[in-house]
C-alpha positions as CSV (number, residue, x, y, z in Angstrom):
1,M,36.4,-2.3,36.6
2,F,32.9,-0.8,36.4
3,I,31.4,1.3,39.1
4,Q,28.4,-0.4,40.7
5,F,25.6,2.0,41.6
6,Q,23.0,1.2,44.2
7,K,19.7,0.1,42.7
8,R,16.9,2.6,43.3
9,D,13.8,3.8,41.5
10,P,14.0,7.1,39.4
11,N,12.2,10.1,40.8
12,I,9.5,11.9,38.9
13,F,11.9,14.6,37.6
14,E,14.4,12.1,36.3
15,S,11.6,10.1,34.7
16,F,10.3,13.1,32.8
17,A,13.7,14.3,31.6
18,P,13.9,11.9,28.6
19,V,10.3,12.8,27.7
20,V,11.0,16.6,27.8
21,L,14.1,16.1,25.7
22,L,12.1,14.0,23.2
23,I,9.4,16.7,22.9
24,G,12.1,19.4,22.4
25,L,14.0,17.4,19.7
26,L,10.8,16.5,17.9
27,F,9.7,20.2,17.9
28,L,13.1,21.2,16.5
29,S,13.0,18.4,14.0
30,V,9.7,19.5,12.5
31,Q,10.7,23.2,12.5
32,I,14.0,22.6,10.8
33,F,13.2,19.7,8.4
34,G,9.5,20.1,7.9
35,E,7.9,17.1,6.1
36,E,11.3,15.4,5.8
37,S,11.4,15.1,9.6
38,S,9.9,11.6,9.5
39,N,12.7,10.4,7.2
40,G,15.4,10.4,9.8
41,P,15.3,13.3,12.2
42,N,12.4,12.1,14.3
43,Q,14.0,8.6,14.6
44,I,17.2,10.1,15.8
45,A,15.3,12.2,18.3
46,L,13.8,9.0,19.8
47,I,17.2,7.3,19.9
48,L,18.8,10.3,21.6
49,A,16.0,10.5,24.2
50,G,16.5,6.7,24.8
51,V,20.2,7.3,25.3
52,L,19.4,9.9,28.0
53,A,17.0,7.5,29.7
54,W,19.7,4.8,29.6
55,T,22.3,7.2,31.1
56,I,20.0,8.1,33.9
57,S,19.1,4.4,34.5
58,I,22.8,3.6,34.9
59,F,23.0,5.7,38.0
60,H,20.0,3.7,39.3
61,G,21.9,0.4,39.1
62,K,20.0,-0.8,36.1
63,S,22.0,-3.2,33.8
64,W,22.1,-2.9,30.1
65,R,21.1,-6.5,29.7
66,M,17.8,-5.9,31.6
67,L,17.0,-2.9,29.4
68,E,18.0,-4.7,26.3
69,E,15.5,-7.5,27.1
70,K,12.7,-4.9,27.4
71,I,13.7,-3.3,24.1
72,L,13.7,-6.7,22.3
73,E,10.4,-7.6,24.0
74,N,8.8,-4.3,22.6
75,I,10.3,-4.9,19.1
76,N,8.9,-8.4,19.2
77,L,5.4,-7.0,19.9
78,A,5.7,-4.7,16.9
79,M,7.0,-7.3,14.4
80,Q,3.6,-8.2,13.1
81,A,2.7,-4.6,12.4
82,I,6.1,-4.1,10.7
83,L,5.6,-7.2,8.4
84,I,2.0,-6.0,7.6
85,L,3.4,-2.5,6.6
86,L,6.1,-4.0,4.4
87,L,3.6,-6.3,2.7
88,M,1.2,-3.4,2.2
89,G,3.9,-1.4,0.6
90,A,4.7,-4.3,-1.8
91,M,1.0,-4.8,-2.5
92,I,0.4,-1.1,-3.4
93,G,3.3,-1.2,-6.0
94,I,2.0,-4.5,-7.5
95,W,-1.6,-3.3,-7.6
96,I,-0.7,-0.2,-9.5
97,L,1.3,-2.3,-11.9
98,A,-1.7,-4.6,-12.3
99,G,-4.0,-1.7,-13.2
100,I,-6.1,-2.3,-10.1
101,V,-5.5,1.1,-8.5
102,P,-5.9,3.0,-11.8
103,S,-9.1,1.2,-12.5
104,L,-10.4,2.0,-9.0
105,I,-9.5,5.7,-9.6
106,I,-11.3,5.8,-13.0
107,Y,-14.5,4.1,-11.7
108,G,-14.4,6.3,-8.6
109,L,-14.1,9.5,-10.5
110,K,-17.1,8.5,-12.6
111,L,-19.3,7.3,-9.7
112,I,-18.4,9.5,-6.7
113,S,-19.7,13.1,-6.6
114,Y,-17.1,15.8,-5.7
115,K,-19.3,17.3,-3.0
116,Y,-20.0,14.0,-1.3
117,F,-16.5,12.5,-1.7
118,L,-15.3,12.8,1.9
119,F,-18.6,11.5,3.2
120,T,-18.6,8.6,0.8
121,T,-15.0,7.7,1.6
122,C,-15.6,7.6,5.3
123,F,-18.9,5.6,4.9
124,F,-17.5,3.2,2.4
125,C,-14.3,2.5,4.4
126,A,-16.4,1.9,7.5
127,L,-18.6,-0.5,5.6
128,V,-15.7,-2.5,4.2
129,S,-13.9,-2.5,7.5
130,L,-17.0,-3.7,9.3
131,T,-17.4,-6.5,6.8
132,T,-13.8,-7.6,6.9
133,G,-12.9,-6.7,10.4
134,S,-9.6,-5.3,9.3
135,S,-8.7,-1.6,9.2
136,W,-5.3,-2.4,7.7
137,T,-6.8,-4.2,4.7
138,T,-9.3,-1.4,4.2
139,A,-6.7,1.4,4.3
140,G,-4.4,-0.5,2.0
141,T,-7.0,-1.3,-0.7
142,I,-10.0,1.0,-0.7
143,G,-8.1,3.8,1.1
144,L,-5.3,3.9,-1.4
145,A,-7.7,4.3,-4.3
146,M,-9.6,7.0,-2.4
147,I,-6.4,9.0,-1.8
148,G,-5.8,8.9,-5.6
149,I,-9.3,10.0,-6.4
150,G,-9.1,12.8,-3.8
151,N,-5.9,14.1,-5.2
152,T,-7.4,14.2,-8.7
153,L,-10.5,16.0,-7.4
154,G,-8.2,18.6,-5.7
155,I,-9.0,17.6,-2.2
156,H,-6.2,17.8,0.3
157,P,-4.7,14.4,1.1
158,A,-4.9,15.1,4.8
159,L,-8.7,15.3,4.6
160,T,-9.0,12.2,2.5
161,S,-6.7,10.3,4.9
162,G,-8.8,11.4,7.8
163,A,-11.9,10.1,6.1
164,V,-10.2,6.8,5.3
165,V,-8.8,6.3,8.8
166,S,-12.1,7.4,10.5
167,G,-14.1,4.9,8.6
168,A,-11.6,2.1,8.7
169,Y,-11.1,2.2,12.5
170,F,-14.8,2.5,13.2
171,G,-15.5,-0.7,11.2
172,D,-12.5,-2.5,12.8
173,K,-13.7,-1.5,16.3
174,M,-17.3,-2.6,15.7
175,S,-16.8,-5.7,13.6
176,P,-17.3,-9.2,15.2
177,L,-14.6,-10.4,12.8
178,S,-12.0,-8.0,14.2
179,E,-9.1,-9.5,16.1
180,T,-8.8,-6.6,18.6
181,T,-12.5,-6.6,19.3
182,N,-12.5,-10.4,20.0
183,M,-9.4,-10.0,22.1
184,A,-10.8,-7.2,24.2
185,S,-14.0,-9.1,25.0
186,S,-12.0,-12.2,25.8
187,V,-9.7,-10.4,28.2
188,A,-12.6,-8.7,29.8
189,G,-14.4,-12.0,30.2
190,T,-17.6,-10.8,28.5
191,N,-19.7,-11.9,25.5
192,L,-18.5,-10.6,22.2
193,Y,-21.8,-9.1,21.1
194,T,-22.4,-7.6,24.6
195,H,-19.0,-5.9,24.3
196,I,-20.0,-4.5,20.8
197,R,-23.4,-3.4,22.0
198,Y,-21.8,-1.3,24.8
199,M,-19.2,0.2,22.4
200,T,-22.1,1.5,20.2
201,I,-22.9,4.0,23.0
202,T,-19.8,6.0,22.0
203,A,-18.9,4.6,18.6
204,I,-22.2,5.3,16.8
205,P,-22.5,9.0,17.9
206,S,-18.8,9.4,17.0
207,I,-19.1,8.1,13.4
208,V,-22.4,10.0,12.8
209,L,-20.8,13.2,13.9
210,T,-17.8,12.4,11.8
211,L,-19.9,11.8,8.7
212,I,-21.8,15.0,9.3
213,I,-18.6,17.0,9.5
214,F,-17.2,15.4,6.3
215,L,-20.5,16.2,4.6
216,F,-20.4,19.8,5.6
217,I,-16.7,20.1,4.6
218,G,-17.6,18.7,1.1
219,L,-20.7,20.9,0.6
220,F,-18.9,24.1,1.6
221,N,-15.4,23.3,0.3
222,D,-14.3,26.1,-2.0
223,T,-11.4,24.1,-3.6
224,A,-11.2,24.6,-7.3
225,Y,-13.0,21.8,-9.0
226,S,-11.6,21.1,-12.5
227,P,-13.6,18.7,-14.7
228,Q,-10.9,19.2,-17.4
229,K,-8.2,17.9,-15.0
230,I,-10.4,14.9,-14.2
231,A,-11.0,14.2,-17.9
232,T,-7.3,14.4,-18.6
233,V,-6.3,12.1,-15.8
234,T,-9.0,9.6,-16.8
235,E,-7.9,9.7,-20.4
236,I,-4.2,9.1,-19.6
237,L,-5.0,6.2,-17.2
238,S,-7.3,4.6,-19.7
239,R,-4.6,4.9,-22.4
240,K,-1.8,3.5,-20.3
241,F,-3.7,0.6,-18.5
242,V,-6.2,-2.0,-19.4
243,V,-9.2,-0.9,-17.3
244,S,-11.6,-3.8,-16.6
245,P,-13.8,-5.0,-13.7
246,F,-11.9,-8.3,-13.9
247,V,-8.8,-6.7,-12.4
248,F,-10.7,-6.4,-9.1
249,I,-10.4,-10.1,-8.5
250,S,-7.4,-9.6,-6.3
251,P,-9.0,-7.0,-4.0
252,L,-12.1,-9.2,-3.7
253,L,-9.8,-12.2,-3.0
254,V,-8.1,-10.3,-0.1
255,I,-11.5,-9.1,1.3
256,G,-12.9,-12.6,1.0
257,L,-9.9,-14.1,2.8
258,V,-10.2,-11.6,5.7
259,I,-13.9,-12.3,6.0
260,K,-13.0,-16.0,6.2
261,R,-10.8,-15.1,9.2
262,T,-7.6,-15.6,7.4
263,D,-4.7,-13.9,9.1
264,T,-3.7,-10.5,7.7
265,I,-0.2,-11.5,6.5
266,P,-1.3,-14.5,4.4
267,A,-4.2,-12.4,3.0
268,L,-1.8,-9.7,1.9
269,L,0.6,-12.2,0.4
270,A,-2.3,-13.6,-1.6
271,G,-3.1,-10.0,-2.7
272,C,0.5,-9.6,-3.9
273,L,0.5,-12.9,-5.8
274,G,-3.0,-12.2,-7.2
275,G,-1.8,-8.8,-8.3
276,I,1.1,-10.2,-10.2
277,V,-1.1,-12.7,-12.0
278,T,-3.5,-9.9,-12.9
279,A,-0.6,-7.8,-14.3
280,I,0.6,-10.8,-16.4
281,I,-2.9,-11.3,-17.9
282,F,-4.0,-7.7,-18.4
283,Q,-1.0,-5.3,-18.4
284,R,1.5,-6.7,-20.8
285,E,2.4,-3.3,-22.4
286,V,2.7,-1.7,-19.0
287,I,5.1,-4.4,-17.8
288,I,7.3,-4.1,-20.9
289,E,7.4,-0.3,-20.7
290,F,8.0,-0.3,-16.9
291,T,11.1,-2.6,-17.2
292,S,12.3,-1.7,-20.7
293,E,12.8,-5.5,-21.1
294,P,11.9,-7.0,-24.5
295,N,11.8,-10.6,-23.2
296,Y,8.4,-10.8,-21.6
297,S,9.2,-13.6,-19.1
298,M,12.2,-11.6,-17.8
299,A,10.1,-8.4,-17.8
300,V,7.4,-10.0,-15.6
301,F,10.1,-11.2,-13.1
302,K,11.8,-7.7,-13.0
303,A,8.5,-5.9,-12.8
304,G,7.3,-8.0,-9.9
305,I,10.5,-7.5,-8.0
306,I,10.8,-3.8,-8.7
307,A,7.2,-2.9,-8.0
308,S,7.1,-4.8,-4.7
309,S,10.5,-3.5,-3.5
310,S,10.9,0.0,-4.9
311,G,7.4,0.7,-6.0
312,F,5.8,1.6,-9.3
313,K,7.2,4.5,-11.4
314,T,5.7,6.1,-14.5
315,I,6.4,8.9,-16.9
316,S,3.1,9.8,-18.5
317,G,3.7,13.4,-19.5
318,S,1.3,14.6,-16.7
319,S,2.7,15.6,-13.3
320,E,-0.7,14.8,-11.7
321,V,-0.7,11.2,-13.0
322,D,3.0,10.6,-12.3
323,A,2.5,11.8,-8.7
324,L,-0.6,9.6,-8.4
325,L,1.0,6.4,-9.6
326,S,4.6,6.7,-8.6
327,R,4.4,5.1,-5.2
328,G,4.3,1.9,-3.3
329,G,7.1,-0.6,-2.6
330,M,8.7,-1.8,0.6
331,V,11.4,0.9,0.4
332,G,8.8,3.6,0.9
333,I,7.7,1.9,4.2
334,L,11.3,1.7,5.6
335,P,11.2,5.2,7.3
336,T,8.0,4.1,9.1
337,V,9.7,0.8,10.1
338,W,12.7,2.8,11.4
339,L,10.4,5.0,13.3
340,I,8.7,2.0,15.0
341,L,12.0,0.5,15.9
342,S,13.3,3.8,17.3
343,A,10.1,4.2,19.4
344,M,10.5,0.6,20.7
345,F,14.1,1.4,21.7
346,F,12.9,4.5,23.6
347,G,9.9,2.8,25.1
348,G,11.8,-0.3,26.1
349,I,14.3,1.7,28.1
350,M,11.6,3.9,29.7
351,D,9.8,0.7,30.7
352,G,12.8,-1.3,31.8
353,S,14.2,1.6,33.9
354,G,11.0,2.1,35.8
355,M,10.6,5.7,34.5
356,L,7.4,4.8,32.6
357,Y,5.9,3.3,35.8
358,R,6.8,6.4,37.8
359,I,5.2,8.7,35.3
360,T,2.0,6.7,35.0
361,H,1.6,6.3,38.8
362,S,2.4,9.8,39.8
C-alpha cells in the first residue's frame, strides 16, 4: 500500500534544489573528467538531478504517470533534432569517403587567406544559410570543411566553430526560407517580411560586430602559420583522394533541395545517397583501402555501412591528416543524443512537477 501525499505546489526552495544539484554535479563533472564530461558524466548529472526532482514531487502528490507523460512529450519534441543529428553524422562520414570534404579542404586552403579565414568563414556560412534557410545544413556541409581548413591553418577549433555557428544562425534567423522564421511570424500574426525587417534592427549590428571581431582576431592572431604543413596536408589529400569539382554535386544537391523547401531530413538522406554514388564513381581506391575488401561490390556495401555508422578512418602517415579525416558516423553523435534525452528527462520532471513554473514566475 503506497502512502498518498496531499497534492500541493512546490515552493521556490524546493524548485531550485534540483537546479542547484545539477549545477554542482556539472561543475564536478567538468573538473574531474574535463573534455570527456560530455561522454557520460554530464548525462548522469542530468538524470540524478531529475531523480531529485521526482523525489520532491512525490511528496507533493504528483504521480509518476503524469511526470512520464511530460518526459515523453519533451522527447517527442526533440526527436526531429535527434534524427537530423544522426543523419548529419552519417553524411559527414560518407562525404569524407566520397572525397567531398577533402576536396573542400584543398580548395579552401588554396583560396582562403590565413588572416581572413575567420571573417570569410562567418560571412560565407551566413550567406549559405541565408540562401538555404537552414543552419543545420550549413554547419554540416560548409561548416565541416571550414573546421578542417582551420585545423590545418593552426586556428583553434573553438574559434572556427564560433565563426561557423555565428554565420549559420544569422542566415537561418534572417532567411525567408527558414522554418523557424516563418513559424515565428505566423504565431505572432504578422507579415513574414515585416518580421524580418524588424529583426534586422538587432541582427545586422550583431553580425557586423561579429565580422569585425573575427577580422581583428585574424589580423592580430599570432598563431604559428606553417606553409610547409599546409603543403604536406594538401599533398597527402591529393594523393589519397580523387579531387575534382564534380564531387561537389552532392552538396549542391542538398543546398538545392533546401532552397526548394524540402524538409531537412529528406535533404540529408539525399546527401547521404548522393555521397555514396560519388564515392562509387570517384573513390574506388579509397573504398578498397578503407574496407580491405578485394570484391568491389562488397567493398562498396561495407564502406557505406561503416562510414555512415562508425565514421571514416584513415591511416595516412600524418597525424594531422588522420585527425582531420577520422570522424563522422552516427556513433559519434550518440553522446549528444544521450545528452538530449537526459535533458528531456530532467526538463520533463521539472515541468510536470510544477517546479519550472514556480521558478519562472517567482
